[in-house]
C-alpha positions as CSV (number, residue, x, y, z in Angstrom):
1,X,81.5,-144.3,-35.7
2,X,81.6,-147.2,-33.2
3,X,79.1,-149.9,-32.6
4,X,78.9,-152.6,-29.9
5,X,78.2,-155.7,-32.0
6,X,75.3,-158.1,-31.4
7,X,75.1,-160.5,-28.5
8,X,73.4,-163.4,-30.3
9,X,74.0,-167.1,-30.3
10,X,76.7,-168.3,-30.7
11,X,78.2,-165.1,-29.4
12,X,76.2,-165.0,-26.2
13,X,73.4,-167.2,-24.8
14,X,70.1,-165.9,-23.7
15,X,71.2,-166.1,-20.0
16,X,73.7,-163.3,-20.7
17,X,71.5,-161.3,-23.1
18,X,68.7,-161.1,-20.6
19,X,71.1,-159.5,-18.0
20,X,72.1,-156.9,-20.6
21,X,68.6,-156.2,-21.8
22,X,67.5,-152.5,-21.3
23,X,63.9,-151.7,-20.4
24,X,62.4,-148.3,-21.5
25,X,63.1,-146.9,-18.1
26,X,66.6,-148.1,-18.0
27,X,67.3,-146.7,-21.5
28,X,66.2,-143.2,-20.3
29,X,68.8,-143.4,-17.5
30,X,71.6,-145.2,-19.3
31,X,71.7,-143.0,-22.4
32,X,72.6,-139.7,-20.7
33,X,75.2,-141.6,-18.5
34,X,76.9,-143.1,-21.5
35,X,76.8,-139.8,-23.5
36,X,78.5,-138.0,-20.6
37,X,81.2,-140.5,-19.9
38,X,81.9,-141.0,-23.6
39,X,81.6,-137.4,-24.5
40,X,79.7,-138.0,-27.7
41,X,76.4,-139.1,-29.2
42,X,74.9,-142.5,-28.1
43,X,72.0,-144.8,-29.1
44,X,71.2,-148.2,-27.7
45,X,69.4,-150.9,-29.7
46,X,68.1,-153.4,-27.2
47,X,65.9,-156.3,-28.4
48,X,65.4,-160.0,-27.5
49,X,68.3,-160.9,-29.8
50,X,70.8,-158.1,-29.4
51,X,72.2,-155.3,-27.2
52,X,74.1,-152.8,-29.4
53,X,75.5,-149.4,-28.4
54,X,76.2,-146.9,-31.2
55,X,78.6,-144.1,-30.4
56,X,79.5,-141.1,-32.6
57,X,82.1,-138.4,-32.2
58,X,83.2,-139.6,-28.7
59,X,85.8,-137.7,-26.8
60,X,87.3,-140.7,-25.0
61,X,90.1,-142.7,-26.7
62,X,89.1,-146.2,-25.6
63,X,85.3,-146.5,-26.3
64,X,85.1,-150.2,-25.9
65,X,86.7,-150.1,-22.4
66,X,84.4,-147.3,-21.3
67,X,81.2,-149.1,-22.6
68,X,82.3,-152.4,-21.0
69,X,82.8,-150.7,-17.6
70,X,79.4,-149.0,-17.7
71,X,77.6,-152.2,-18.7
72,X,79.2,-154.1,-15.9
73,X,78.4,-151.3,-13.4
74,X,74.8,-150.8,-14.5
75,X,73.7,-154.3,-15.3
76,X,75.7,-156.2,-12.7
77,X,77.5,-158.4,-15.2
78,X,80.9,-160.1,-14.5
79,X,83.6,-158.1,-16.4
80,X,85.6,-161.1,-17.4
81,X,82.5,-162.9,-18.8
82,X,81.3,-159.9,-20.7
83,X,84.8,-159.0,-22.1
84,X,85.0,-162.3,-23.9
85,X,81.5,-161.8,-25.5
86,X,81.7,-158.1,-26.4
87,X,82.4,-157.3,-30.1
88,X,83.2,-153.8,-31.3
89,X,83.1,-152.4,-34.8
90,X,84.5,-149.0,-36.0
91,X,83.9,-146.6,-38.8
92,X,83.0,-148.4,-42.1
93,X,82.3,-151.8,-40.5
94,X,80.1,-150.3,-37.9
95,X,78.1,-148.5,-40.5
96,X,77.7,-151.6,-42.6
97,X,76.7,-153.6,-39.6
98,X,73.8,-151.2,-38.7
99,X,72.7,-151.1,-42.3
100,X,72.7,-155.0,-42.3
101,X,70.7,-155.0,-39.1
102,X,68.1,-152.6,-40.5
103,X,67.8,-154.8,-43.6
104,X,67.1,-157.9,-41.6
105,X,70.3,-159.6,-42.6
106,X,71.6,-160.0,-39.0
107,X,68.4,-161.4,-37.5
108,X,67.7,-165.0,-36.3
109,X,65.1,-165.2,-39.0
110,X,66.6,-163.4,-42.1
111,X,64.4,-160.6,-43.4
112,X,62.1,-160.4,-40.4
113,X,60.2,-157.0,-40.5
114,X,60.2,-156.1,-36.8
115,X,63.8,-155.1,-36.6
116,X,63.3,-152.0,-38.8
117,X,60.8,-150.6,-36.3
118,X,63.1,-151.4,-33.5
119,X,66.0,-149.5,-35.1
120,X,63.7,-146.6,-35.6
121,X,62.6,-146.7,-32.0
122,X,66.2,-146.8,-30.8
123,X,67.0,-143.6,-32.7
124,X,63.8,-141.9,-31.4
125,X,64.6,-142.8,-27.8
126,X,68.1,-141.5,-28.1
127,X,66.8,-138.3,-29.7
128,X,64.2,-137.9,-26.9
129,X,67.0,-138.3,-24.3
130,X,69.1,-135.7,-26.1
131,X,71.9,-138.2,-26.9
132,X,71.4,-138.4,-30.7
133,X,72.8,-135.4,-32.4
134,X,73.4,-134.7,-36.1
135,X,75.9,-137.5,-36.5
136,X,73.8,-140.4,-35.2
137,X,70.7,-139.0,-36.6
138,X,72.2,-139.0,-40.1
139,X,73.4,-142.6,-39.6
140,X,70.1,-144.0,-38.4
141,X,68.0,-142.2,-41.0
142,X,70.2,-143.7,-43.7
143,X,70.0,-147.1,-42.0
144,X,66.2,-146.9,-42.1
145,X,66.3,-145.9,-45.7
146,X,68.6,-148.9,-46.6
147,X,66.4,-151.2,-44.6
148,X,63.4,-150.2,-46.7
149,X,65.4,-150.5,-49.9
150,X,66.4,-154.0,-49.1
151,X,62.8,-155.0,-48.7
152,X,61.5,-153.2,-51.8
153,X,64.4,-154.0,-54.2
154,X,64.9,-157.6,-53.2
155,X,62.7,-160.4,-51.9
156,X,64.7,-161.0,-48.8
157,X,61.5,-160.6,-46.7
158,X,59.1,-162.2,-49.1
159,X,59.1,-165.6,-47.5
160,X,59.7,-164.4,-44.0
161,X,59.2,-166.9,-41.2
162,X,58.1,-165.0,-38.1
163,X,58.7,-165.9,-34.5
164,X,55.1,-167.0,-34.4
165,X,55.6,-169.5,-37.2
166,X,58.9,-170.7,-35.6
167,X,57.2,-171.2,-32.3
168,X,54.3,-173.0,-33.9
169,X,56.8,-175.2,-35.8
170,X,58.5,-176.2,-32.6
171,X,55.2,-177.1,-30.9
172,X,54.0,-179.1,-33.9
173,X,57.2,-181.0,-34.2
174,X,57.1,-181.9,-30.6
175,X,53.6,-183.4,-30.7
176,X,53.9,-184.9,-34.1
177,X,57.0,-186.8,-32.9
178,X,54.9,-188.3,-30.1
179,X,51.8,-189.1,-32.1
180,X,49.8,-186.7,-30.1
181,X,47.3,-183.9,-31.0
182,X,47.8,-180.8,-28.9
183,X,44.7,-179.4,-27.2
184,X,44.5,-176.0,-25.6
185,X,47.2,-173.3,-26.1
186,X,48.0,-170.8,-23.4
187,X,49.5,-167.5,-24.4
188,X,51.2,-165.5,-21.7
189,X,51.5,-161.8,-22.7
190,X,49.4,-159.7,-25.0
191,X,52.0,-157.6,-26.8
192,X,52.9,-157.6,-30.5
193,X,55.0,-160.7,-30.4
194,X,52.4,-162.6,-28.4
195,X,49.8,-161.5,-30.9
196,X,51.9,-162.7,-33.9
197,X,52.5,-166.1,-32.2
198,X,48.8,-166.5,-31.3
199,X,47.7,-165.7,-34.9
200,X,50.2,-168.2,-36.3
201,X,48.9,-170.9,-33.9
202,X,45.3,-170.4,-34.9
203,X,46.2,-170.3,-38.6
204,X,48.0,-173.6,-38.3
205,X,45.0,-175.3,-36.5
206,X,46.3,-175.2,-32.9
207,X,43.8,-174.1,-30.3
208,X,41.6,-173.2,-28.7
209,X,43.6,-170.3,-27.3
210,X,43.7,-168.9,-23.7
211,X,45.3,-165.5,-23.2
212,X,46.8,-164.4,-19.8
213,X,48.1,-160.9,-19.3
214,X,48.5,-158.7,-16.2
215,X,46.4,-156.1,-18.0
216,X,43.2,-158.1,-18.3
217,X,41.6,-155.7,-20.8
218,X,44.5,-156.3,-23.2
219,X,44.1,-160.0,-22.7
220,X,40.4,-159.8,-23.6
221,X,41.1,-157.8,-26.7
222,X,43.6,-160.3,-28.0
223,X,41.5,-163.3,-27.1
224,X,38.4,-161.8,-28.7
225,X,40.3,-161.3,-32.0
226,X,41.4,-165.0,-31.9
227,X,38.0,-166.3,-30.9
228,X,39.7,-167.5,-27.7
229,X,39.2,-166.7,-24.0
230,X,41.0,-164.4,-21.6
231,X,42.0,-165.6,-18.2
232,X,43.2,-163.8,-15.1
233,X,47.0,-163.9,-14.5
234,X,46.2,-165.6,-11.2
235,X,44.5,-168.5,-13.1
236,X,47.6,-169.5,-15.0
237,X,48.3,-172.4,-12.6
238,X,44.9,-173.9,-13.3
239,X,45.2,-173.4,-17.1
240,X,48.5,-175.3,-17.1
241,X,46.7,-178.5,-16.0
242,X,44.7,-178.6,-19.3
243,X,46.9,-176.7,-21.9
244,X,49.3,-178.7,-24.0
245,X,51.3,-175.7,-25.4
246,X,52.4,-172.6,-23.5
247,X,54.0,-169.8,-25.4
248,X,55.3,-167.0,-23.1
249,X,56.2,-163.5,-24.3
250,X,55.6,-161.1,-21.5
251,X,57.6,-158.0,-20.7
252,X,58.1,-158.9,-17.1
253,X,61.6,-158.3,-15.7
254,X,61.5,-161.7,-13.8
255,X,60.1,-165.2,-14.2
256,X,56.4,-165.5,-14.4
257,X,56.4,-169.3,-14.4
258,X,58.3,-171.0,-11.6
259,X,59.3,-174.6,-11.3
260,X,57.0,-175.3,-8.3
261,X,54.0,-174.0,-10.3
262,X,54.8,-176.4,-13.1
263,X,55.4,-179.3,-10.7
264,X,51.9,-178.8,-9.3
265,X,50.4,-178.7,-12.8
266,X,52.1,-181.9,-13.8
267,X,50.4,-183.8,-11.0
268,X,47.1,-183.2,-12.7
269,X,48.1,-184.0,-16.3
270,X,48.2,-187.8,-16.0
271,X,51.5,-188.1,-17.8
272,X,50.5,-185.9,-20.7
273,X,53.6,-183.8,-21.8
274,X,53.6,-180.0,-21.7
275,X,55.4,-178.0,-24.3
276,X,56.7,-174.6,-23.1
277,X,58.2,-172.1,-25.5
278,X,59.7,-169.1,-23.9
279,X,60.4,-166.3,-26.4
280,X,60.8,-163.5,-23.9
281,X,64.0,-161.7,-23.0
282,X,64.4,-161.6,-20.0
283,X,63.1,-165.2,-19.9
284,X,59.6,-165.8,-18.5
285,X,60.0,-169.5,-17.4
286,X,62.5,-170.7,-14.8
287,X,65.1,-172.7,-16.7
288,X,65.4,-175.4,-14.2
289,X,61.9,-176.5,-15.1
290,X,63.4,-178.2,-18.2
291,X,64.5,-181.0,-15.8
292,X,61.0,-182.0,-14.9
293,X,59.6,-185.2,-16.4
294,X,57.1,-184.4,-19.1
295,X,58.3,-180.9,-19.6
296,X,59.6,-179.8,-23.0
297,X,61.1,-176.3,-22.6
298,X,62.6,-174.3,-25.4
299,X,63.7,-170.6,-25.5
300,X,64.4,-168.1,-28.2
301,X,67.9,-169.5,-28.9
302,X,66.4,-172.8,-30.0
303,X,65.1,-171.0,-33.1
304,X,68.6,-171.0,-34.4
305,X,68.1,-174.1,-36.6
306,X,65.0,-172.5,-38.1
307,X,67.2,-169.5,-38.9
308,X,69.6,-171.7,-40.8
309,X,66.8,-173.3,-42.8
310,X,65.3,-170.0,-43.5
311,X,68.6,-168.6,-44.8
312,X,69.2,-171.5,-47.1
313,X,65.9,-171.0,-48.8
314,X,66.5,-167.4,-49.4
315,X,70.2,-167.2,-49.8
316,X,70.1,-165.6,-53.3
317,X,67.9,-162.8,-52.1
318,X,70.0,-162.4,-49.0
319,X,73.1,-162.1,-51.2
320,X,71.4,-159.4,-53.3
321,X,70.4,-157.5,-50.1
322,X,73.9,-157.8,-48.8
323,X,75.4,-156.3,-52.0
324,X,72.9,-153.4,-51.7
325,X,73.9,-152.9,-48.1
326,X,77.6,-152.8,-49.1
327,X,77.0,-150.3,-51.9
328,X,74.9,-148.0,-49.6
329,X,77.5,-148.3,-46.8
330,X,80.3,-147.2,-49.1
331,X,78.2,-144.3,-50.4
332,X,77.4,-143.2,-46.9
333,X,81.0,-143.4,-45.8
334,X,82.2,-141.4,-48.7
335,X,79.6,-138.7,-47.9
336,X,80.4,-138.8,-44.2
337,X,84.2,-138.4,-44.7
338,X,83.6,-135.5,-47.0
339,X,81.9,-133.5,-44.3
340,X,84.3,-130.6,-43.6
341,X,83.8,-130.7,-39.8
342,X,85.0,-134.3,-39.4
343,X,88.8,-133.6,-39.5
344,X,88.4,-130.7,-37.1
345,X,86.3,-132.7,-34.6
346,X,88.8,-135.6,-34.6
347,X,91.8,-133.4,-34.3
348,X,90.3,-131.5,-31.4
349,X,89.4,-134.7,-29.5
350,X,92.9,-136.1,-30.1
351,X,94.6,-133.0,-28.8
352,X,92.4,-132.9,-25.7
353,X,93.2,-136.6,-25.0
354,X,96.9,-136.0,-25.5
355,X,96.8,-133.1,-23.0
356,X,94.8,-135.1,-20.5
357,X,97.2,-138.1,-20.6
358,X,100.3,-135.8,-20.3
359,X,99.0,-133.9,-17.3
360,X,97.7,-137.1,-15.7
361,X,101.1,-138.7,-15.9
362,X,102.7,-135.6,-14.5
363,X,100.3,-135.6,-11.6
364,X,100.9,-139.3,-10.8
365,X,104.7,-138.7,-10.8
366,X,104.3,-135.9,-8.3
367,X,102.0,-138.2,-6.1
368,X,103.8,-141.6,-6.2
369,X,102.0,-142.8,-3.0
370,X,98.5,-142.8,-4.5
371,X,96.7,-146.1,-4.3
372,X,95.3,-147.8,-7.4
373,X,91.8,-146.8,-6.4
374,X,92.8,-143.1,-6.0
375,X,94.6,-143.2,-9.4
376,X,91.4,-144.6,-11.0
377,X,89.3,-141.9,-9.3
378,X,91.5,-139.1,-10.6
379,X,91.6,-140.6,-14.1
380,X,87.8,-140.8,-14.2
381,X,87.5,-137.2,-13.0
382,X,89.9,-136.0,-15.7
383,X,87.9,-137.9,-18.4
384,X,84.6,-136.5,-17.1
385,X,86.0,-132.9,-17.0
386,X,87.4,-133.1,-20.6
387,X,84.1,-134.5,-21.8
388,X,82.0,-131.8,-20.2
389,X,84.2,-129.1,-21.5
390,X,84.4,-130.5,-25.1
391,X,80.8,-131.6,-25.6
392,X,79.1,-128.2,-26.3
393,X,82.0,-127.2,-28.6
394,X,81.8,-130.5,-30.5
395,X,78.0,-130.2,-30.9
396,X,78.3,-126.6,-32.3
397,X,81.2,-127.6,-34.6
398,X,79.1,-130.5,-36.1
399,X,76.1,-128.4,-36.7
400,X,76.0,-124.8,-35.5
401,X,72.6,-123.6,-34.3
402,X,71.1,-121.5,-37.1
403,X,73.8,-122.6,-39.6
404,X,77.3,-121.4,-40.2
405,X,77.6,-117.6,-39.8
406,X,80.0,-117.3,-42.7
407,X,81.3,-119.3,-45.6
408,X,84.6,-120.0,-44.0
409,X,83.1,-120.8,-40.6
410,X,85.2,-124.0,-40.0
411,X,88.4,-122.3,-41.0
412,X,87.8,-119.5,-38.6
413,X,86.8,-121.8,-35.7
414,X,89.7,-124.2,-36.3
415,X,92.2,-121.3,-36.3
416,X,90.7,-119.9,-33.1
417,X,91.0,-123.4,-31.5
418,X,94.4,-124.0,-32.8
419,X,93.4,-127.0,-34.8
420,X,94.4,-127.6,-38.4
421,X,91.7,-128.5,-40.8
422,X,94.0,-130.7,-42.9
423,X,95.3,-132.6,-39.9
424,X,93.8,-135.9,-41.3
């Protein structure tokens, strides 16, 4: 098992996370590419707070290096910058990390419920793309089970503070500190996060609420449930003149609020400050707008101090949940290592990599005038070839279609392949 660890403050700022964020369309393209180049099973967990890549039974020796290269190629991120921010976990630590994520222990707001559904969706997407086989499926199914256990056997999520509450707290603190009472609230976006934020705002007495979304019908539905009013996306500029709080959580791949639009709105506000809270990743509001007089701009990373307060209040329950995660991780690892196919799979991958490296070195010695680029091309081709040859064999070894044909199936296959079952 291998897992790309979270990119989360202080590991990486939102400016880097938004570059790495995968849309649904990008996931459908990236998962098969990763699976082919790694020669194994792959799942990607991409949320506003993290981008994690889970790899199981890979054929390549250096998983981290391969993942780093693909991320840089696909997402256009500088390699040196990403290399310093990328964490990798292996085997037991990777398993415990995913279990902790599913339990809500690795979130900005400890115990938040949304992450469990996001973990489930990551597995379903990988399964739909054909990149989650028996290994990753077993891992993610157990992670979901542990996530539910943590919430039913501890109270780690009992006093959960949602993003909606956190955003509301930021807005209230801003206006209370200036002796002002906020007027209209503008919500940009009509998804689940936007709905959670909007409901929290109305519960805490902020409003009335305006809702803007590119799909006007969705904006009307959300506004109606909040006794608010939907506006066209094109009317946001006008709404900024009269709204005191703007909370933006759209799914747009680019900014939806630019600095010139905000400059124009400020001219009509007569010095009244405007509180902008951007909880979208990628961000919705142009960051340079923070330099405008009268603008108070905060993004999702500014919720970090609320996370710390949240954790202090529920440290005892978080500790209980962490012990549960540790116990369940150890139990899963023991079961995983006892699977008879694991030693055969690992030995087969190791032997293939040894052969590849040996023949590659021999080829380079015979062709000493190759350029660095040519060497890299040949090496990439050799990896791709090995992965394509090994992949169907590894899949069948892990879980043969229709089940093993005989009791000593693995012993027969390992003998046929020339791989010792007790090589571990």
